[in-house]
N, C-alpha and C positions, 0 to 999 in steps of 0.2 A: 231231395231235401232231408229226408229222415237219415240217410247215410251221412250227409254232410254235418248235420247237427249232432248225431250220436258220435261220429268220428272225431269231431272237434272236442267234444266233452271227454272222450276216452284219451285223446292226446294230452289234453290239459291235466287230466287226473294223473297220468303217468309222469308228465313233466313236473308236476307238483309233488310227486312221490306220495300220492294218496293223502296229502295234507288235509283236504276237506273232511275225509272220512275219519281221520285221526283226531279231528278237533270238533266233532259234533257237540260234545258236552260243553266245550269252551264257547262254541257259537251260541248255545242256549244261555250261558252265563253272560256273555257280552250283550245279548238281546235284552235280558232282564235288567242289566245295569244301564242300558241305553234308554230307559224310560224318561230320563230328564236330560236336558242339554245344558252344559255348563256355561256356554258363551254364545251369544248371538253372532259373534264374528266367525264362528265355526260352522254355522248352518242355520237355516230358517226354522226347522222343526227338529224334534228329537230323533235319534236313530231308530228308536222303537216305533215312533209314528211313521217314519219313512218305510220301515219294514211292513207295518200294518197297511199302509197305502198300497204297497206292492202285493200283499196278500189279498187286499180288497179286489184288486184287478184279476188275480189268478184263481182264487177260490171262487168258483162259479158253477155254471151249468155243466162244465166238463167233469167236475167231481161227482156229480149225480148221474146225469144222462150219459156222459162220455165213458165212464167206467162200465156202465151197463152195456153200452154198445160194443165196447172192446171185448167183453166176455161173450156176448152173443156172436161176434164175428170170429174171435180167436179162441174161445173156450176159457176155462179157468187159468190156463197157462199165460194168457195175456197179462194177468196181474203180476206174474213174475217178471216179465219183460218191462212192465211199467216201473217196477222197483229198480231194475237195472238202469233204466233211462233216468230215473230221479237221482240215483247215486252218482252217475257220471255227470248228470246235469248240475249237481252241486258245484263241480269244478268250473263248469261254464258260467254259472251264475256268479260264483266267487270272482272269476276273472273279469266279468262284465262290470261288476260293482267296483272292484279295485281300480280299473282303468277310468270308469266314469267319475269317481271321486278324485283321482289323481289329476285328470285333465279338465275338471270342471272350471267354470269361470263365473263371474258376476255379471248380471244383466244391468240395464240402466236403472233398475229399481233397487240395486244392491242385493238382489237375491241370487243365491247360488243356482246355477243351471248346469246340467250335464246330460250324459247319455252317449250313445254310439256316434251321433253326428259331431259332438264336440271331441270325442276320442279320435275320430278320423281326422278332423280338422287340425287339432292341436298335437296329436300324436304321430300322424302320418304325413302331415304337411299339406301345403296348398295344392300340390299336384293331385291329391286325392279328394279335393273339395267336391267334385262331382258325385263321389260316392256318399259323402255326408249328405249332400242335397237329396240323393236318391233315397237314403234311409228315411230322412225327415218326410219326404213326399209320400212314400209308401206307408209309413206309420201314421201320418196325418189322415190319409184316406181310409186306411184299414180300420182306424178307430171308430168311424161312423158306422161300420158294419158290426164287427166283432165286439166292440165296446159300448155300443149305443143301441142301434135298432134291433139287433138280434137279442140282446139282453132284455129289453123292455117287451119284446114280442114273447119271450119265454115267460116273463112275469104275467103278462096279460093272459096267456094261454092257461097257466096254472091257476090263476084266480078265477077264470071263467069256468074251467072244468070242476074245480073243487068247491068254490064258494059262490058260483053263479054271478060274478061281478062282470058287467059288460066291459069289453075291451076298451071302449072309448073312455070310460070312467078311469080305468087303470092308467091309460095314456095321459090324461089330464092331471091326475093326482101325482103321478111320478114326475111329470114336468114341473109341478110346483115344488115338490120336496127336493128334487135334484137341484133345481134352480137356487133354492135357499142355501144349499151347501156349496155348489160349484162356483157361484158368483162370489163367494168369500175366498176363493183361491186355495193354495196348498195348505195354508195354516188351518183353515176350517175343514178341508178334506181330511187332513191328518188327525185333527181332533175327533172327528166323527169315526174315522177308521180305527183309531186305537181304542175306542170304546166298543164299537159294533163288531169288529172282526174277531177279537178274542172270544166275545160272548157267543157269536154264531158258530165258531169252530168247536168250542167246548160243548155247547148244547147239541150240536149235530153228532159229535163223537159219543156223547152220553146216550143219545137216542139209538145210535148204531150198536153200542155196547149192550143196550137192552135187548135188541134183536139177537145178538150173539148169546146173551144169557139164556134166552128162551131155547136156543138151538145149541147149547154148549156141548152136547155130545157129538155134534157134527164138526166141531172145530178141528180136531186132529186130522180127520179124514179130508177136510177142506184144504189144509196146508199140504198134505200128501198129494192131493189132486192137482193143486197149483204147480208144484214142482214136477210132477210126472207129466202133466199136459204140456209144460213149457218145452220139454225135450222129446216128446213122443206124439204130440198132437192129441186130439180127443175125438173119439168115435161118436157118431150120431146117437142121440138118446132122446126119446120122447119128442118134444117139439123143437129140440136143438138139432141143427143141421150138420154138426160135426165140423172139425177144424184141423188143418195141418199145422206143423211146426211153424211154417212160414206165415200162415195166417195169424197165429198167436203172437209171433214176433212183431209183425207189422202193426197189428191192432194195438198191442201194448205200447210199442214205441210211439206210434202216432198219437194215441190218446194221452200218453204221459206228457209228451211235448206240448200238446194243445192245452193241457191242464196247468202245467207249471211254467210254461213259457221260457224255459231255459234255452238260450240260443237266439231269442228274438231281440234281446238287448233292452227290453222295457224296464227291467228291474233297476238298471243303472240310472235311469231318468229320475226315479223317485228317490233312490238312495243318495244321489248327488245333492239333494236339497237338505239331507239330514246333517246334523252337527257331527263333525268328524275331526279327530286329531291325527288320524292316520288312515290311509286308504285300505290297508289290510284289515284294520279293525272293522271298517264298514263292510268289507268283503265277507268277513266271518259272520256278521249279522245278516247280510243279504243272502248268503247261501242257505240260511235256515228256512227261507221262504219255500224253496224247492222241497226240503225235507218235510216241512209241515203240510204243504199242499198235497204231495203225492204219497209219501211214506205213511203219513198219519191219516189224512182225510180220505184220500182215494182208497186206501187199504180198508178203511172201515166200511165204505160202500161196497167194495168187492167182496169182502168176507160176509157181509150181511146177505148179499145176493146168493153166494155159493152155499153158505150154511143153511139158508132157508130152503134151498132146492128149487126156487121158483124159476131159475134159468133153464131148467131141463124141459118142462112141459107146458109153460105158460103161453109160448108163442109171442111174448111181449118183447119190446126193445126200448132202449133209451130210458127216459124218466119214468114211464109207466112200469117198467120192470123193477126199478128201484123202489117205486111206490108199493108194488106187490110184495116185495121182500119185507118192508116195514109193516104192511097191513097183515101179513101172515103171522106176525109175532104178537101184535097187540092192537086192540081197537083204537081207532084214531091215528094209526100210523101214517095213513095217507095225508091227513091234515098236517102232521108234523113235517113230512117230506115236502109238501107243497109250500109250507111256510119257509123252510130252509131254502128251497129253490128261489123263492121270491127275494129273500134277504141276500142270498149269494149274488143274484143278478143285479140287485140294487147297488151293492158295494162295488161290483165290477164296473158299473157305469161311472161311479165316482173315481175309481182308480184310473180307468182309461181316459177320463176327461183330462186328467193332469198330463198323462203321456201325450195325448193329442195336442194339448195346449203348448207344451214345450216344442213339439215338432213344428207346429205352425208358427210359433214365435221365431224359431231358427230360420224358417223360410222367409217370413214377411216382417219380422221385427215386433217389438212390444206393442205397437199400435193395434195389432190384430187380436190381442188377448180378450178384451171386452166383447168385440163383435163375435169372436169364436165362442165364448161362453154362452152368449145369447142364442147363436145358431145351434149349439149342442143341446140346449134345453128345448128349443122349439121343435127340433127334429123328433123328439121322443114320442109324441102322440102318433106321428106318421108310422114309426116302427111298431107301435102297439097294434095298429089296424092293418098293416100291409102284409101281403104274402112275400116271404123273404127268401125263397129258394135261390134266386139270383144273387141276392145280397150275401147269403152264406158262401156261395161259390166265390164271389169277388173278394170277400173278406179273407177267406182261406188262402186264396192266391196272393193277395197283398201281404198277408202275414208271412208267407213263404219268401216273398221278395224282400221283406224287412230283414229276414235272417241272413241273407247273403252278404250285405255289406258288413253286418255285425260280426259274422263268423270270420270273414277275411281279416278284419281289424284285430280280432282276438288272436288269430294265428300269427300275424305279422308282429304283434306287440307282445306275444307270449314271453320272450326273454325279459321284458321289463316287468311283467307280472311275477316271474320267478325271482328276479333280483329284489323287487320290493318285498316279496314274501320272505326271502332269506334274510334280508336286512332286519325286518321286523322281529323275526323269531330269534335272531342272534342277540338282539338287545334285551330279550325277555329274561 
């Protein structure tokens, strides 16, 4: 799966002649200008709100716990391969969004809906309907694991460890708060996301910069270590077990994909609801989600861990390792990280609720929307209390199965993406 996802991204980046990399600043500009939508006929929410909904789903536990795990498995070099994954992933995310907006349609409530299932149905034809069905089924089932139970379980664990809040209390409170947002549909999710997501990303980056400021002398050596370890591996040191080049590559790519979701097709589902005059314009905005998630947020976590030196001799892994990095820099760092983890997990629940809703609507029609929202909310307390080892395994497997139909459609429809891109830039 990692080879398929990375290979598709590399192919699209070459086919687009590195257009996503050459237009990063333009993507930020389009994102900023997309804060308001000009016309309800072009989309149900603003392009900015659609991107924030996507970021709500992607910026989560992977940015805190996942980065720490990658470094402990693959050494500092894993961060380099995470960057590479994000840069080629921008091409994947761009193509996903372009196709999702190009092939979107209106449901019986006159709301725009899109995503890989509609791309396959409308772009590849009825012969491929089974593949669209498969994506929607895998996505609808995976969401209850990776987007619901796993997230609330992480929240409950962080609140229990840091603030001594019982897990059942967390489950009940999250059920109520998520219910108030999710039952209002994409418009309310988008409104909450466009306020909460920028705040949480900026606050987290500032906290990580504070850690780097305390360890500023270690920053040049940290970058040298990242590049050196990426191509030579890293020998055992202190409590660190050592890592080969292959371990660094695999850990960086795996955690990068888990964090930014490039290749899963999820971003197109949210961006299809955003107001859009041109699919390429939406694609430029959508690809920035991968850049922000991995190049900015994940990098801050990785540098904080490496510069603080806690990865060498602490023996910790996952979120506790990230916590140790923040606590080594200033008092209360653990509370800041726990709060970030809680907010990240909460927004992921909101973003994935919309992805899942669109998948189940595709499978069973609009009559399923309200029952789905109720089930989504009711399952949350179960996730807070349960042991989720099997749910993690199942969700990871279903996520991988989601990617297969999406990647196939991207490859088959890549000539269309290239043509739409060329036509758009020729008119500029």
